[in-house]
N, C-alpha and C positions, 0 to 999 in steps of 0.2 A: 560774469555774464558776457556773452559774445554776441555782437550784432554785426551781421554782414549787410551788404547793400540791399539784398532782396528783402530781408526781414525789416530793415528800416523803411523800405518802400511800402511794405504791407502795413506797417504801423502808421505811416503817414497817410495812406489811403483811408484807413479806418478812422483816424482822427478827423480827417477832412470830411469824410462822409457824415460822421456824427455832428460836427459843427455845422455843416450845411443843413442837416435835418433840423437842428435847433433853430437856425436862422429862419428857415422856411416856416417852422411852427410859430415862431415869434411874429413873422410877417402875417401869417394867417390867423393870428390870435388864438392859437391852440396850445401855446406853451404852458400856460397855467393849467389847462385841462389835463395835459399829459403828466404834469408833475403831481396832480391831485390823484391820478390813478395809481393806487398802490396795491401790492400783492396782499392777500389775506395773511394773517400771522402764521397760518399753518405752513406756508412756504418756507419760513425761516427754520422750521424744525423738520423739514422733509428734504434733506440734502440728496444730491444725486448718489446713486449707488451702482455697484457692478465693477467691471474691470476697465482699465484704460482702453481707448480706441484710437486707431491711427487712420487719418484721412489723407489720402494722397492728392497732390496738386495735379489738376488736369492740364492738358496741353494748352488750354486757353488761359492758363495762369490762375484760375479759380480753384478753390477747394470744394470738391463735390463729394457728397456722402449718400449712401443708401440708408436712409433712416427707417426705422420701424415705428410707425405712428399708428396708435390704436390697433396694433397687430398687423398692419399692412405696410408693404414696402413703398416708400416714396423717395424719389431722387430729389435731393435738396442741395442748394448751394450754400455753403457756410458764409454768413454775412454778419460780421461784427458791427456793422453800421445799422443793422435793423434791430430796433428795440425789442421786437417780438418775433416769434415764429410766424411767418407769413405764408399762407397757402393759396395756391391758385384755386379757382372755383372748381376746375376739373378734379384736382387732387382731393379737395374737400368732398366732392360727390363720391369719389372712389372710396373714401373713408367712411361713407355712410352718413355724412352730415347733410341733412335735408334743410336747405336754407331757402327762404322766400325773399322777395324784394324788400320786404319790411325789415328783415334781419340786418340789412346793410345800413345800419343806423349811425355808424361812425365814419369819420373821414380821416384818412392818414395822408401825410405828405410824402411823396416819393420823388425821385430824381426827375420824373416826368410830370410832376405836379400833383395836386390833390386827387385822391380816388376814394370811392366809397368802400367801406369794409365792414364785415360782420365780426364782432368779438366772439370768440369761442374759448372753451377750456378743453385742452386735450388731456385725456387720462394718463397716457404714457407716450414718451418720445425716447427712443433709444438709437444710438449709433454704435454698432458692434456691442460691446459690453457696457457702455456708459449710458445709464438709464435715468431719466428724470420723470417724476410723476406730477400730475396736475400743472400743466404748462399753459400759460397764457398764450393765445395765438389770435391772429386775425385772418379771415378769409377775404381776399381782395376780389371785388366784384369783376373787374376786367382790367387788362393791361399788364398784368404780372406774367412774364414769360415762363417763370419757373418758381417753385416754392423755395423759401429761404429759411435757413436754420439760424434764427436770430438770438439775441441776448436773453430772451425769456428762458431759453434752454441753456445757452453757453454760460450765462451768469450764475447758474445754479451748480455748475461744476466746481470742483476745488481748484482747478487750473486748466488752461489750455495754452499750448505753446506752439509757435510756428517755426518751421525751418524752411529753407528754400524748396524742399521737396514734399513736406507733409505737415499736418497738424496733429498734435497728440491731445486727446480729450481725456482729462482725469476726473473721475467721479469724486 
């Protein structure tokens, strides 16, 4: 296995992001709640399927993908530090998710602090040929600049690997 400086930097950023999230959740008293939220057993028997997908690194250093969510194109940033797929309210509306203020019953901790979010389940999320069904997601009420492709999708793949130029997603 070969690690170059760029890959090491990506891994360090992902670990730092995850540890920061856990620390904030612990400070806000949410850590036990997050650990108690588990996927239904059906997720264990519904692996990702399709063909491998390649996501190129953008000029800003982030990996951006054109995901097909509920049959509609959504531009997402791949974020291994995000526990779930996180949608902006605008993207959720484009997907046909009709949310009221009461739907934003959850709170998630972001780098900018706690925000209200609405839990949803997406029937399908696909990047190129790598497709996952029944994906846990959150719609963030405000403050999220773009939707994130988080671990509720990435963690269902058999593997994802990073190089300095791209990510490969393997169902």
